[in-house]
C-alpha positions in Angstrom: 0.0 0.0 0.0 1.4 3.4 -1.0 -0.3 6.1 1.2 1.4 9.2 2.6 0.0 11.8 5.1 1.6 15.2 5.3 0.7 18.4 7.1 2.3 21.7 6.1 1.8 25.1 4.4 1.4 25.9 0.8 4.5 27.7 -0.7 2.5 29.6 -3.4 -0.9 29.9 -4.8 -2.3 26.7 -6.4 -2.4 26.4 -10.2 -5.5 24.9 -11.8 -5.4 23.6 -15.4 -7.5 21.4 -17.6 -6.1 18.5 -19.6 -6.9 18.0 -23.3 -9.5 15.4 -22.2 -11.2 18.1 -20.1 -10.1 16.8 -16.7 -9.2 19.5 -14.0 -6.0 19.2 -12.1 -4.7 21.5 -9.4 -1.0 21.6 -8.6 0.6 23.1 -5.4 3.6 22.6 -3.2 3.4 21.8 0.5 6.3 22.7 2.8 6.5 20.3 5.8 8.7 21.4 8.7 11.2 18.9 10.1 11.1 18.3 13.8 13.6 20.3 15.9 16.2 18.4 18.0 18.3 19.7 20.9 21.3 20.5 18.7 19.4 21.6 15.6 17.8 25.1 16.0 16.9 25.5 12.3 15.8 22.0 11.0 14.5 23.2 7.6 11.6 21.7 5.6 10.8 19.1 3.0 8.8 20.1 -0.1 6.1 17.9 -1.7 4.5 18.6 -5.1 0.8 17.8 -4.9 -1.7 17.1 -7.7 -5.4 17.1 -6.9 -7.6 15.9 -9.7 -11.2 16.6 -10.8 -13.6 18.1 -8.2 -11.0 17.9 -5.4 -8.6 20.0 -7.6 -11.3 22.5 -8.3 -12.1 22.9 -4.6 -8.4 23.3 -3.7 -7.9 25.9 -6.4 -10.9 27.9 -5.1 -10.2 27.9 -1.4 -6.4 27.4 -1.0 -3.8 30.1 -1.1 -0.1 30.7 -0.2 0.6 30.1 3.5 -2.6 28.0 4.2 -2.0 24.9 6.3 -3.3 21.7 4.9 -3.2 17.9 5.5 -2.8 15.8 2.4 -3.3 12.1 2.0 -2.4 10.2 -1.1 0.1 8.1 -3.1 3.7 9.3 -3.3 6.1 8.8 -6.2 9.6 10.0 -6.9 10.3 11.9 -10.1 14.0 12.2 -11.3 15.2 14.8 -13.7 18.4 16.3 -15.0 19.3 19.8 -13.8 20.6 22.5 -16.1 24.2 21.8 -14.8 23.9 18.2 -15.8 23.5 16.7 -12.3 20.5 14.6 -11.4 17.7 15.8 -9.1 14.6 14.2 -7.6 11.3 15.5 -6.3 8.5 13.9 -4.2 5.1 14.0 -5.8 1.8 13.2 -4.1 -1.4 12.4 -5.9 -4.0 13.6 -3.4 -6.9 11.4 -2.4 -7.9 13.8 0.3 -7.0 17.4 1.2 -8.1 18.8 4.6 -8.0 22.6 5.0 -6.5 23.3 8.5 -6.5 27.1 8.5 -9.5 29.3 7.5 -9.4 31.6 4.5 -10.1 34.6 6.8 -7.2 33.8 9.1 -4.2 36.1 8.4 -0.8 34.6 7.6 2.6 35.9 8.7 4.5 36.8 5.5 7.9 35.9 6.8 7.1 32.5 8.4 4.0 31.5 6.5 2.3 30.6 9.8 -1.3 31.4 10.6 -1.8 34.2 13.0 -4.4 33.3 15.7 -5.8 35.9 18.1 -6.0 34.7 21.7 -9.7 35.5 21.8 -10.2 33.0 19.0 -8.8 30.1 21.0 -11.4 27.5 22.3 -9.9 27.5 25.8 -9.0 30.2 28.3 
């Protein structure tokens, strides 16, 4: 079984296109932060290219934007390619079965970190 679950933030606005057969596909990239360790203050992130097809893709295109937090479940594959300098590269690509929107469209996002800004009076606990 090939199923991956990731939670992260969109790195840019999703792109919706239609194939020659008339099928909608939405493409976006999700940055997933690595866990911090005691000696690693800046752990970095991993980037996953996501494709959401048909109605799921149309919904993602309509409601997602740069910085929004999402959970994506789907099959993962590795695509290899040759860079302009002749070296080989690879990217992780996810074909989404499900996309869960984890931050609301009305929630502001910090431009530097891409994190959702939550006011304390919006929290469900004191």
